[in-house]
C-alpha positions as a Markdown table, in Angstrom:
| # | Residue | x | y | z |
|---|---|---|---|---|
| 1 | Met | -9.2 | -33.7 | -20.5 |
| 2 | Arg | -8.4 | -30.5 | -22.0 |
| 3 | Ile | -11.8 | -29.5 | -22.1 |
| 4 | Lys | -12.1 | -30.2 | -18.2 |
| 5 | Lys | -9.1 | -28.3 | -17.5 |
| 6 | Ile | -10.2 | -25.3 | -19.4 |
| 7 | Thr | -13.8 | -25.5 | -17.4 |
| 8 | Ile | -11.4 | -25.0 | -14.1 |
| 9 | Leu | -9.7 | -22.5 | -15.5 |
| 10 | Leu | -12.5 | -20.4 | -16.4 |
| 11 | Phe | -14.2 | -21.6 | -13.0 |
| 12 | Thr | -11.3 | -20.2 | -11.4 |
| 13 | Leu | -10.8 | -17.2 | -13.3 |
| 14 | Leu | -14.5 | -16.3 | -12.6 |
| 15 | Leu | -14.0 | -16.6 | -8.9 |
| 16 | Ser | -10.9 | -14.1 | -9.3 |
| 17 | Leu | -12.9 | -11.7 | -11.0 |
| 18 | Val | -15.7 | -11.6 | -8.6 |
| 19 | Leu | -13.1 | -11.0 | -6.0 |
| 20 | Ile | -11.5 | -7.9 | -7.9 |
| 21 | Gly | -15.0 | -6.7 | -8.5 |
| 22 | Gln | -15.6 | -6.4 | -4.9 |
| 23 | Leu | -12.0 | -4.2 | -4.4 |
| 24 | Thr | -13.1 | -1.1 | -6.4 |
| 25 | Ala | -15.0 | 1.7 | -4.4 |
| 26 | Gln | -16.0 | 1.9 | -0.9 |
| 27 | Ala | -17.6 | 4.9 | 1.4 |
| 28 | Lys | -15.2 | 4.1 | 3.9 |
| 29 | Phe | -11.8 | 3.3 | 4.0 |
| 30 | Gly | -9.4 | 2.1 | 6.7 |
| 31 | Pro | -6.3 | 4.0 | 6.9 |
| 32 | Arg | -3.9 | 1.2 | 5.9 |
| 33 | Thr | -5.5 | 0.4 | 2.8 |
| 34 | Glu | -7.2 | 3.8 | 2.2 |
| 35 | Ser | -4.5 | 4.5 | -0.7 |
| 36 | Phe | -4.4 | 1.0 | -2.2 |
| 37 | Leu | -8.2 | 0.9 | -2.2 |
| 38 | Lys | -8.4 | 4.5 | -4.1 |
| 39 | Ile | -6.0 | 2.5 | -7.2 |
| 40 | Phe | -8.6 | -0.4 | -7.8 |
| 41 | Glu | -11.0 | 2.8 | -7.5 |
| 42 | Ser | -9.5 | 4.5 | -10.3 |
| 43 | Gly | -10.2 | 1.9 | -12.3 |
| 44 | Thr | -7.0 | 1.7 | -13.6 |
| 45 | Tyr | -4.5 | -0.8 | -12.4 |
| 46 | Tyr | -2.3 | -3.8 | -13.1 |
| 47 | Met | -1.7 | -6.7 | -10.6 |
| 48 | Lys | 0.3 | -9.9 | -10.6 |
| 49 | Ala | -1.4 | -12.3 | -8.1 |
| 50 | Thr | -1.1 | -15.8 | -6.4 |
| 51 | Met | -4.7 | -17.3 | -5.8 |
| 52 | Val | -4.1 | -20.3 | -3.1 |
| 53 | Glu | -6.9 | -22.2 | -2.4 |
| 54 | Asp | -6.9 | -25.8 | -0.3 |
| 55 | Ser | -4.0 | -27.2 | -2.4 |
| 56 | Met | -4.7 | -25.2 | -5.9 |
| 57 | Arg | -2.4 | -22.3 | -6.8 |
| 58 | Ile | -3.7 | -20.3 | -9.6 |
| 59 | Glu | -1.3 | -17.5 | -11.3 |
| 60 | Thr | -3.0 | -14.7 | -12.6 |
| 61 | Glu | -2.1 | -11.0 | -13.9 |
| 62 | Val | -5.4 | -8.3 | -14.2 |
| 63 | Tyr | -5.1 | -5.1 | -15.8 |
| 64 | Met | -8.0 | -2.8 | -15.8 |
| 65 | Lys | -8.0 | 0.4 | -17.8 |
| 66 | Gly | -11.2 | 2.2 | -18.3 |
| 67 | Asn | -14.0 | 0.1 | -19.8 |
| 68 | Arg | -11.1 | -2.5 | -20.9 |
| 69 | Leu | -10.1 | -5.7 | -18.5 |
| 70 | Ala | -7.3 | -8.2 | -19.6 |
| 71 | Thr | -6.3 | -11.0 | -17.5 |
| 72 | Thr | -3.8 | -14.2 | -17.9 |
| 73 | Thr | -4.4 | -17.1 | -15.9 |
| 74 | Gln | -2.0 | -20.3 | -15.6 |
| 75 | Ala | -3.1 | -23.3 | -13.8 |
| 76 | Gly | -2.7 | -27.3 | -14.1 |
| 77 | Gly | 0.0 | -26.6 | -16.7 |
| 78 | Glu | -2.5 | -24.6 | -18.7 |
| 79 | Thr | -2.5 | -20.7 | -20.0 |
| 80 | Met | -5.5 | -18.9 | -20.9 |
| 81 | Arg | -6.5 | -15.3 | -21.0 |
| 82 | Met | -9.7 | -13.0 | -21.3 |
| 83 | Ile | -9.8 | -9.5 | -22.8 |
| 84 | Met | -13.1 | -7.5 | -22.5 |
| 85 | Arg | -13.6 | -4.5 | -24.4 |
| 86 | Asp | -16.4 | -3.6 | -26.7 |
| 87 | Asn | -18.8 | -5.5 | -24.9 |
| 88 | Lys | -17.4 | -8.5 | -26.0 |
| 89 | Ala | -15.0 | -11.3 | -24.0 |
| 90 | Tyr | -12.8 | -12.8 | -25.9 |
| 91 | Met | -11.2 | -16.2 | -24.0 |
| 92 | Ile | -8.0 | -16.8 | -25.6 |
| 93 | Met | -6.8 | -19.9 | -25.3 |
| 94 | Glu | -3.1 | -20.3 | -25.8 |
| 95 | Glu | -2.2 | -24.1 | -26.1 |
| 96 | Ala | -5.4 | -25.2 | -28.6 |
| 97 | Lys | -4.7 | -21.9 | -30.1 |
| 98 | Met | -8.4 | -21.0 | -29.9 |
| 99 | Ile | -10.5 | -17.4 | -29.2 |
| 100 | Ile | -13.6 | -18.0 | -27.9 |
| 101 | Ile | -15.9 | -14.5 | -28.2 |
| 102 | Thr | -18.6 | -14.0 | -26.4 |
| 103 | Pro | -21.1 | -11.0 | -24.9 |
| 104 | Ala | -19.2 | -9.6 | -21.8 |
| 105 | Met | -22.6 | -10.2 | -19.8 |
| 106 | Asp | -22.4 | -9.6 | -16.3 |
| 107 | Met | -18.5 | -10.5 | -15.9 |
| 108 | Tyr | -17.5 | -7.6 | -17.1 |
| 109 | Asp | -19.8 | -5.9 | -14.1 |
| 110 | Ser | -18.7 | -8.6 | -11.3 |
| 111 | Ala | -14.9 | -7.1 | -12.8 |
| 112 | Ala | -15.0 | -4.0 | -12.5 |
| 113 | Val | -18.4 | -2.1 | -11.6 |
| 114 | Asp | -20.7 | -3.4 | -9.0 |
| 115 | Ile | -18.4 | -3.4 | -5.8 |
| 116 | Ser | -21.1 | -1.4 | -3.6 |
| 117 | Gly | -21.7 | -3.3 | -0.2 |
| 118 | Met | -18.5 | -3.8 | 1.9 |
| 119 | Thr | -17.8 | -1.7 | 4.6 |
| 120 | Phe | -14.4 | -1.7 | 7.4 |
| 121 | Arg | -15.1 | -3.4 | 10.2 |
| 122 | Arg | -11.7 | -3.7 | 12.1 |
| 123 | Ser | -8.0 | -4.0 | 12.0 |
| 124 | Gly | -5.5 | -7.0 | 13.2 |
| 125 | Thr | -2.8 | -9.1 | 12.8 |
| 126 | Ala | -2.4 | -13.1 | 11.1 |
| 127 | Thr | -0.4 | -14.7 | 9.5 |
| 128 | Phe | -0.1 | -14.8 | 5.5 |
| 129 | Ala | 2.3 | -16.0 | 3.4 |
| 130 | Gly | 4.9 | -17.1 | 6.0 |
| 131 | Lys | 4.5 | -13.8 | 7.5 |
| 132 | Asn | 3.0 | -11.9 | 10.6 |
| 133 | Leu | 1.4 | -9.5 | 9.0 |
| 134 | Pro | -1.4 | -6.3 | 9.6 |
| 135 | Tyr | -4.8 | -6.6 | 8.3 |
| 136 | Glu | -7.8 | -4.7 | 7.6 |
| 137 | Glu | -11.3 | -6.4 | 7.3 |
| 138 | Tyr | -14.1 | -5.6 | 5.6 |
| 139 | Ser | -17.3 | -7.2 | 5.1 |
| 140 | His | -19.5 | -7.7 | 2.2 |
| 141 | Asp | -23.1 | -7.4 | 2.2 |
| 142 | Asp | -23.2 | -11.3 | 1.1 |
| 143 | Gly | -21.9 | -12.7 | 4.3 |
| 144 | Glu | -18.1 | -12.6 | 2.9 |
| 145 | Thr | -14.9 | -11.2 | 4.3 |
| 146 | Ser | -12.1 | -10.1 | 3.0 |
| 147 | Gln | -8.7 | -8.9 | 4.9 |
| 148 | Phe | -6.2 | -6.7 | 3.3 |
| 149 | Phe | -2.7 | -7.6 | 4.2 |
| 150 | Ile | -0.2 | -5.0 | 4.4 |
| 151 | Asp | 4.0 | -5.3 | 4.4 |
| 152 | Gly | 5.7 | -2.4 | 4.9 |
| 153 | Asn | 4.5 | 0.1 | 2.6 |
| 154 | Arg | 2.6 | -2.6 | -0.4 |
| 155 | Leu | 0.0 | -4.7 | -0.6 |
| 156 | Ala | 0.7 | -7.7 | 0.4 |
| 157 | Gly | -2.5 | -9.7 | -0.2 |
| 158 | Ile | -6.3 | -10.4 | 0.3 |
| 159 | Arg | -7.9 | -13.3 | 2.3 |
| 160 | Ser | -11.7 | -14.0 | 0.8 |
| 161 | Ile | -13.4 | -15.7 | 4.1 |
| 162 | Thr | -16.8 | -17.0 | 3.6 |
| 163 | Pro | -19.2 | -18.7 | 5.9 |
| 164 | Gly | -18.7 | -22.9 | 5.4 |
| 165 | Glu | -16.1 | -22.6 | 3.5 |
| 166 | Asn | -12.0 | -22.8 | 3.6 |
| 167 | Pro | -10.3 | -19.2 | 3.3 |
| 168 | Ser | -8.6 | -18.5 | 0.2 |
| 169 | Asp | -5.6 | -16.3 | -0.4 |
| 170 | Met | -4.6 | -13.9 | -3.1 |
| 171 | Ile | -0.6 | -13.1 | -2.8 |
| 172 | Ile | -0.1 | -10.1 | -4.9 |
| 173 | Ser | 3.7 | -9.5 | -5.8 |
| 174 | Val | 2.5 | -6.6 | -8.4 |
| 175 | Phe | 0.4 | -3.4 | -7.7 |
| 176 | Asn | 0.6 | -0.5 | -9.5 |
| 177 | Gln | -1.0 | 1.6 | -12.7 |
| 178 | Asn | 1.2 | 0.4 | -15.4 |
| 179 | Val | -1.2 | -0.5 | -18.1 |
| 180 | Pro | -0.1 | -0.3 | -21.6 |
| 181 | Asp | -3.0 | -0.5 | -24.3 |
| 182 | Ser | -1.4 | -3.6 | -26.0 |
| 183 | Val | -2.4 | -6.0 | -23.5 |
| 184 | Phe | -6.0 | -5.2 | -24.8 |
| 185 | Asn | -5.2 | -5.9 | -28.5 |
| 186 | Ile | -6.6 | -9.5 | -29.9 |
| 187 | Pro | -4.7 | -11.7 | -31.6 |
| 188 | Ser | -5.2 | -11.2 | -35.7 |
| 189 | Ser | -3.7 | -14.1 | -37.0 |
| 190 | Gly | -2.9 | -17.7 | -36.3 |
| 191 | Tyr | -6.0 | -18.5 | -34.1 |
| 192 | Gln | -9.2 | -20.4 | -34.4 |
| 193 | Ile | -11.9 | -18.3 | -33.9 |
| 194 | Gln | -15.3 | -19.5 | -32.6 |
| 195 | Asp | -17.5 | -16.3 | -32.4 |
| 196 | Met | -20.9 | -16.9 | -29.9 |
| 197 | Ser | -21.2 | -13.0 | -28.9 |
| 198 | Asn | -24.7 | -13.0 | -30.9 |
| 199 | Ile | -26.1 | -15.7 | -28.2 |
| 200 | Arg | -28.1 | -13.9 | -25.4 |
| 201 | Phe | -28.1 | -15.7 | -22.4 |
């Protein structure tokens, strides 16, 4: 059962990383979202959000700074941290006191680098997180659509729309550029280590 929960956590984390990867650099911005997307584009940001898809809620925190990424994900009573640095991914499972080290592979590219193909389409208004909010919509080369919702002067969240699937919402509670270097530290004791960093897929 624990392995199943960990698998679900890893899958949902990868989905969130792919979404974050689609936000970082664009050729054209909408007027309301330009300042927020430029923060993603800068490569240095902190975001705390709740992902809502069907009945599943996933709490996540993301720290990005240069070529380093740190995330904390909570779902189904389980907590997992992931740190990507030095071309490696460190999956830190707090309850199991285990660290799995793998090559960073394409997960890092999806999370921080390859964000081409997103085009500003239109503005609108819709219900998001219980409020009627304005949004700006972007399309992706893969057919997905993202709606960025604005609440006053803050980025309230992102709705991801994939053809044939239910929309998923990322409700953002904190978004800034406060990224301390300490969040990228790997625990040095008290954890079982499984180092698979030499495996090439």
